[in-house]
C-alpha positions in Angstrom: -85.6 -43.7 21.7 -88.9 -43.0 20.0 -89.5 -39.3 20.0 -93.2 -39.8 20.7 -92.6 -41.8 23.9 -91.8 -38.8 26.2 -95.2 -37.3 25.4 -97.0 -40.4 26.7 -97.1 -39.4 30.4 -98.1 -35.9 29.4 -100.9 -37.3 27.2 -102.0 -39.6 30.0 -102.1 -36.7 32.5 -104.2 -34.7 30.0 -106.7 -37.6 29.5 -106.9 -38.0 33.3 -107.7 -34.3 33.6 -110.4 -34.4 31.0 -111.9 -37.5 32.8 -111.8 -35.6 36.1 -113.2 -32.5 34.6 -116.3 -34.3 33.2 -116.7 -36.3 36.5 -116.5 -33.1 38.6 -118.9 -31.2 36.4 -121.4 -34.0 36.8 -120.6 -34.2 40.5 -121.1 -30.5 41.0 -124.3 -30.7 39.0 -125.5 -33.7 41.0 -124.6 -32.3 44.4 -127.1 -29.5 44.1 -130.0 -31.6 42.7 -131.4 -32.5 46.2 -131.1 -29.0 47.7 -131.9 -26.6 44.8 -135.7 -27.0 45.1 -135.4 -26.4 48.9 -133.3 -23.3 48.4 -135.9 -22.1 46.0 -138.7 -22.7 48.6 -136.7 -20.7 51.2 -136.2 -17.8 48.8 -139.9 -17.5 47.7 -141.4 -17.8 51.2 -142.2 -21.5 51.5 -144.7 -22.2 48.7 -144.2 -25.7 47.4 -146.5 -25.2 44.4 -144.6 -22.0 43.3 -141.3 -23.8 44.0 -142.3 -26.6 41.6 -143.0 -24.1 38.8 -139.7 -22.4 39.4 -137.8 -25.7 39.6 -139.1 -26.6 36.2 -138.0 -23.2 34.8 -134.5 -23.7 36.3 -134.2 -27.0 34.6 -135.4 -25.7 31.2 -133.2 -22.7 31.2 -130.1 -24.8 32.1 -130.7 -27.1 29.1 -131.5 -24.1 26.9 -128.1 -22.6 27.7 -126.5 -25.9 27.0 -128.2 -26.0 23.6 -127.2 -22.4 22.7 -123.7 -22.3 24.0 -122.3 -25.8 23.3 -121.6 -25.0 19.6 -120.2 -21.6 20.7 -117.7 -23.2 23.0 -116.9 -25.9 20.4 -116.2 -23.3 17.7 -114.2 -21.1 20.1 -112.0 -24.2 20.9 -111.4 -24.8 17.2 -110.2 -21.2 16.9 -108.3 -20.6 20.2 -107.6 -24.1 21.5 -109.3 -26.5 23.9 -107.3 -25.7 27.0 -108.3 -22.0 27.2 -112.0 -22.8 26.8 -112.0 -25.6 29.3 -110.1 -23.6 32.0 -112.3 -20.5 31.6 -115.4 -22.8 31.9 -114.0 -24.5 35.1 -113.2 -21.1 36.7 -116.6 -19.7 35.7 -118.4 -22.6 37.3 -116.5 -22.2 40.5 -117.3 -18.5 40.8 -120.9 -19.1 39.8 -121.4 -21.7 42.5 -120.1 -19.2 45.1 -122.6 -16.6 43.9 -125.4 -19.1 44.2 -124.3 -20.2 47.6 -124.5 -16.6 48.9 -127.5 -15.3 46.9 -130.2 -13.6 48.9 -132.7 -13.4 46.0 -134.4 -15.8 43.6 -133.5 -13.8 40.5 -129.8 -14.0 41.3 -130.1 -17.8 41.8 -131.9 -18.0 38.4 -129.1 -15.9 36.8 -126.6 -18.2 38.4 -128.3 -21.2 36.9 -128.1 -19.6 33.5 -124.3 -19.1 33.9 -124.0 -22.7 35.1 -125.6 -23.9 31.8 -123.2 -21.8 29.8 -120.1 -22.9 31.6 -121.1 -26.6 31.7 -121.4 -26.5 27.9 -117.6 -27.2 28.0 -118.5 -30.9 27.8 -118.4 -30.5 24.0 -114.9 -29.1 24.2 -113.8 -32.0 26.5 -115.0 -34.5 23.9 -113.1 -32.5 21.2 -110.0 -32.8 23.3 -110.4 -36.5 23.4 -110.7 -36.6 19.6 -107.5 -34.7 19.4 -105.3 -36.8 21.6 -106.7 -40.3 21.1 -106.2 -42.3 17.9 -109.2 -43.2 15.8 -109.3 -46.8 16.7 -109.4 -46.1 20.4 -111.8 -43.3 20.6 -114.8 -45.5 21.3 -113.1 -46.7 24.5 -112.2 -43.1 25.4 -115.7 -41.9 25.0 -116.8 -44.9 27.1 -114.5 -43.6 29.8 -116.2 -40.2 29.5 -119.5 -42.0 30.0 -118.1 -43.7 33.1 -117.1 -40.3 34.5 -120.7 -39.1 33.8 -122.0 -42.2 35.7 -119.7 -41.7 38.7 -120.9 -38.1 39.1 -124.5 -39.3 38.8 -124.0 -41.9 41.5 -122.0 -39.9 44.0 -123.4 -36.3 43.4 -127.0 -36.6 44.6 -126.0 -38.8 47.6 -123.3 -36.4 48.7 -125.6 -33.4 48.1 -128.3 -35.0 50.3 -125.8 -35.6 53.1 -124.4 -32.0 52.9 -127.8 -30.5 52.5 -128.9 -32.1 55.8 -126.1 -30.0 57.4 -126.8 -26.8 55.6 -128.9 -26.1 52.5 -126.2 -23.9 51.0 -123.2 -26.2 51.8 -123.5 -28.3 48.6 -123.0 -25.1 46.5 -119.8 -24.3 48.4 -118.5 -27.8 47.9 -119.3 -27.6 44.2 -117.4 -24.3 44.0 -114.4 -25.8 45.7 -114.4 -28.8 43.3 -114.6 -26.6 40.2 -111.8 -24.2 41.4 -109.5 -27.1 42.3 -110.2 -28.5 38.9 -109.2 -25.2 37.4 -106.0 -25.0 39.4 -105.0 -28.6 38.5 -105.7 -28.0 34.8 -103.8 -24.7 34.8 -100.6 -26.4 35.9 -101.1 -29.9 34.2 -103.3 -29.7 31.1 -101.4 -29.2 27.8 -103.0 -27.8 24.7 -104.3 -30.6 22.4 -104.8 -28.5 19.2 -101.7 -26.9 17.8 -102.0 -23.5 16.0 -101.5 -25.0 12.6 -104.6 -27.2 13.0 -106.9 -24.4 14.3 -109.5 -22.5 12.2 -108.3 -19.1 11.0 -111.3 -17.1 12.3 -114.4 -17.4 14.5 -117.5 -17.8 12.4 -120.9 -17.0 14.1 -122.6 -19.1 11.4 -121.0 -22.2 12.8 -121.3 -21.1 16.5 -125.1 -20.9 16.7 -126.8 -24.2 17.4 -128.7 -24.3 14.1 -125.7 -23.3 12.1 -123.7 -26.0 13.8 -126.1 -28.6 12.3 -125.0 -27.5 8.8 -121.7 -29.2 9.6 -123.6 -32.5 10.1 -125.4 -32.0 6.8 -122.1 -31.8 5.0 -121.3 -35.3 6.2 -124.3 -37.5 5.4 -123.1 -40.5 7.5 -122.4 -38.2 10.4 -125.9 -36.6 10.0 -127.6 -40.0 10.2 -125.5 -41.1 13.2 -126.2 -37.7 14.9 -129.9 -38.5 14.5 -129.3 -41.8 16.3 -127.4 -39.9 19.0 -130.4 -37.6 19.4 -132.9 -40.5 19.7 -130.7 -42.2 22.3 -130.6 -39.0 24.4 -134.3 -38.3 24.0 -135.2 -41.8 25.2 -133.0 -41.4 28.3 -135.2 -38.5 29.5 -138.0 -41.0 30.0 -136.0 -42.0 33.1 -135.3 -38.4 34.3 -138.9 -37.3 34.1 -140.9 -40.3 35.2 -138.8 -42.8 37.1 -139.5 -41.6 40.6 -143.3 -41.1 40.1 -143.7 -44.2 38.0 -142.1 -46.6 40.5 -144.1 -45.0 43.3 -147.3 -45.3 41.4 -146.7 -48.8 40.1 -144.7 -50.5 42.9 -145.1 -48.2 45.9 -141.3 -47.5 46.1 -140.3 -44.8 48.4 -137.2 -42.5 48.2 -134.9 -45.0 49.7 -135.6 -47.8 47.3 -135.6 -45.3 44.4 -132.2 -44.0 45.5 -130.7 -47.5 45.7 -132.0 -48.5 42.3 -130.8 -45.3 40.6 -127.4 -45.9 42.2 -127.5 -49.4 40.7 -128.3 -48.0 37.3 -125.4 -45.6 37.6 -123.0 -48.3 38.8 -123.9 -50.7 36.0 -123.7 -47.9 33.4 -120.3 -46.9 34.6 -119.0 -50.5 34.4 -120.3 -50.9 30.9 -118.9 -47.6 29.7 -115.5 -48.0 31.4 -114.9 -51.7 31.1 -117.0 -53.5 28.5 -116.7 -50.9 25.7 -112.9 -50.8 26.1 -112.6 -54.6 26.1 -115.1 -55.4 23.3 -114.1 -52.6 20.9 -110.9 -54.4 19.6 -112.8 -57.6 19.1 -116.1 -56.4 17.6 -115.5 -52.9 16.3 -117.7 -49.8 16.4 -120.4 -51.0 14.0 -121.1 -54.3 15.7 -121.2 -52.7 19.1 -123.8 -50.2 17.9 -126.0 -52.9 16.4 -125.7 -55.0 19.6 -126.2 -52.2 22.1 -129.3 -50.5 20.6 -131.6 -53.7 20.5 -130.5 -54.7 24.0 -131.5 -51.2 25.3 -134.9 -51.6 23.6 -135.4 -54.8 25.7 -134.5 -52.9 28.8 -137.0 -50.1 28.2 -139.7 -52.7 27.5 -139.0 -54.4 30.8 -139.4 -51.0 32.5 -142.6 -50.1 30.8 -144.4 -53.4 30.8 -143.4 -55.1 34.1 -146.2 -55.8 36.6 -143.9 -56.5 39.5 -140.9 -54.7 41.0 -138.5 -57.7 40.5 -139.4 -57.8 36.8 -138.7 -54.1 36.6 -135.2 -54.7 38.2 -134.5 -57.3 35.5 -134.5 -54.5 33.0 -131.6 -52.6 34.5 -128.8 -54.8 33.1 -130.4 -54.6 29.6 -130.8 -50.9 29.8 -127.2 -50.4 30.9 -125.8 -52.7 28.3 -127.4 -50.4 25.8 -124.6 -48.1 26.7 -122.4 -50.1 24.4 -123.9 -48.2 21.5 -123.2 -44.6 22.4 -119.3 -44.4 22.5 -118.7 -46.2 19.2 -121.3 -44.1 17.5 -119.6 -41.0 18.7 -116.2 -42.4 17.7 -117.4 -43.1 14.2 -118.6 -39.5 13.8 -115.2 -38.1 14.8 -113.5 -40.3 12.1 -115.5 -38.6 9.4 -114.9 -35.0 10.3 -111.7 -32.9 9.7 -109.4 -32.4 12.7 -110.0 -28.7 12.8 -113.8 -29.2 13.0 -113.9 -31.6 16.0 -114.9 -28.8 18.3 -117.8 -27.9 16.1 -118.9 -31.5 15.8 -118.9 -32.0 19.6 -120.7 -28.7 20.1 -123.4 -29.8 17.6 -123.8 -33.1 19.4 -124.0 -31.5 22.8 -126.7 -29.1 21.4 -128.6 -32.1 20.2 -128.5 -33.7 23.6 -129.6 -30.4 25.2 -132.4 -30.1 22.7 -133.6 -33.5 23.8 -133.4 -32.2 27.4 -135.6 -29.2 26.6 -138.5 -31.2 25.1 -138.0 -34.7 26.5 -139.1 -34.2 30.1 -142.4 -32.5 29.1 -143.1 -35.1 26.5 -142.7 -38.1 28.8 -144.1 -36.5 31.9 -147.3 -35.5 30.2 -147.7 -38.9 28.5 -147.3 -40.5 31.9 -149.9 -38.2 33.4 -152.3 -38.8 30.6 -152.1 -42.6 30.7 -152.8 -42.8 34.4 -155.7 -40.3 34.4 -159.4 -41.1 34.3 -159.7 -40.1 30.6 -156.7 -42.2 29.5 -157.2 -44.0 26.1 -155.7 -47.0 27.9 -154.3 -47.6 31.4 -150.6 -47.8 30.6 -148.4 -46.3 33.3 -145.2 -47.3 31.6 -146.1 -45.5 28.4 -143.0 -43.3 28.7 -140.7 -46.3 28.7 -142.6 -48.0 25.9 -142.2 -44.8 23.8 -138.5 -44.8 24.6 -138.2 -48.4 23.4 -139.9 -47.4 20.1 -137.5 -44.4 19.7 -134.5 -46.8 20.1 -136.0 -49.3 17.7 -136.2 -46.5 15.1 -132.6 -45.5 16.1 -131.5 -49.2 15.4 -133.0 -49.1 11.9 -131.4 -45.7 11.2 -128.0 -46.8 12.6 -128.1 -49.9 10.4 -128.5 -47.6 7.3 -125.8 -45.2 8.5 -123.0 -47.6 9.4 -123.2 -49.4 6.0 -121.7 -46.2 4.5 -119.1 -45.5 7.3 -115.7 -47.0 7.2 -114.3 -47.9 10.6 -110.8 -46.7 11.6 -107.9 -48.9 10.9 -105.5 -49.8 13.6 -102.4 -47.7 13.8 -99.4 -48.9 11.9 -96.5 -50.2 13.9 -97.9 -49.6 17.3 -95.5 -49.1 20.1 -95.4 -52.1 22.4 -96.8 -51.6 25.9 -94.4 -51.5 28.7 -94.0 -54.7 30.7 -96.4 -54.8 33.7 -98.2 -51.7 32.6 -102.0 -51.7 33.2 -103.7 -48.4 33.0 -106.8 -47.7 30.9 -105.9 -44.0 30.5 -102.3 -44.8 29.5 -103.5 -47.4 27.1 -106.0 -45.0 25.4 -103.4 -42.4 24.7 -100.5 -44.8 24.0 -100.5 -43.9 20.3 -101.3 -40.2 20.1 -102.7 -39.0 16.8 -100.3 -36.8 14.8 -101.2 -33.4 13.5 -101.1 -34.7 10.0 -103.8 -37.4 10.6 -106.8 -36.9 8.5 -110.2 -38.6 8.9 -111.0 -41.3 6.5 -113.4 -40.2 3.9 -116.7 -42.0 3.5 -117.1 -44.0 0.3 
């Protein structure tokens, strides 16, 4: 019997845990979205205006902590292993949600949000775990599954938080705590370590752990640096949705909270299907490079529909195009992992998560202020959809940059002599980890 075969169920369980970890992190994040502003209002004495200012500060500090600590966690995972970092983060989130559920003061809630941002930075370590256990040619599909986990949390979290918040404003925090602690317990007994000692870095280097020092890693790999810029532009464009979607659809089409909720749920559902199903099925046929060059232009079309539509039904036509743009992200991330040494996967994912967080720090202010300017009396032109038009331009630039980058990146070759699938087996997670990478695997060097 093949000696690798017994590890397959263990690897499948590990991938399932990482999938659940990302989904629960997003679920816990989404659950508190509808109630956090109301909890802030109750703690400051009922002032909506002051609550709006504090809510903005809460969002900024959360993304700032992600930016600072993602490379720290990535570098720690390269030194001490992925399992330890992920479990500590899950446990820390659980305790933090308990503190926020019981807090009697605004400053303690703010401190809890800082801790949440630090612990939730483990998303970079989860991606590094995927790069450890999934072979190169299947990583795009694996990252697509991670995108699906993100989408599921985005769909379910706010709806569940709104329902629980109707019962008690602090109940969503308790539920988020339970989810995180259950995730910790499950991982403690199930999750194996993906990075053996011989593949770890020998020491923790603060030069690599700070967010700006982490970018030096990207500079060492020119193709990775260019693809990381594409990754940043994709994430920056997405914040046009976060910062203006609700106000724009109300201003342009008169949509209320119910219609907005339904349409956002549709966006999340379509995104999840693209990430979990289409990426996995199209990758073997088209490869990473073609998927990137197909997904980015389609996403440009989606944002233009959003920004230029004069009627609600035309706006809705943009949703499929926008979601199909999700074909580009996972293969771009997979190509980057193929160019970086195995012991630097944590640093790579930490750098990428910091780039996404950096987009989250500046993106909302950029798009929200542009929207406000172009609907004001002193607007240079009346263009309410300016945020989405700018997002389309950013992705057009990303398409050109991606075309340059992928010409110099060699896609992963299929594994030699792959083990045949078991008769009747149908499991996306089992399929992704069917051929686990060996410790001696090295990334293909760029030409």
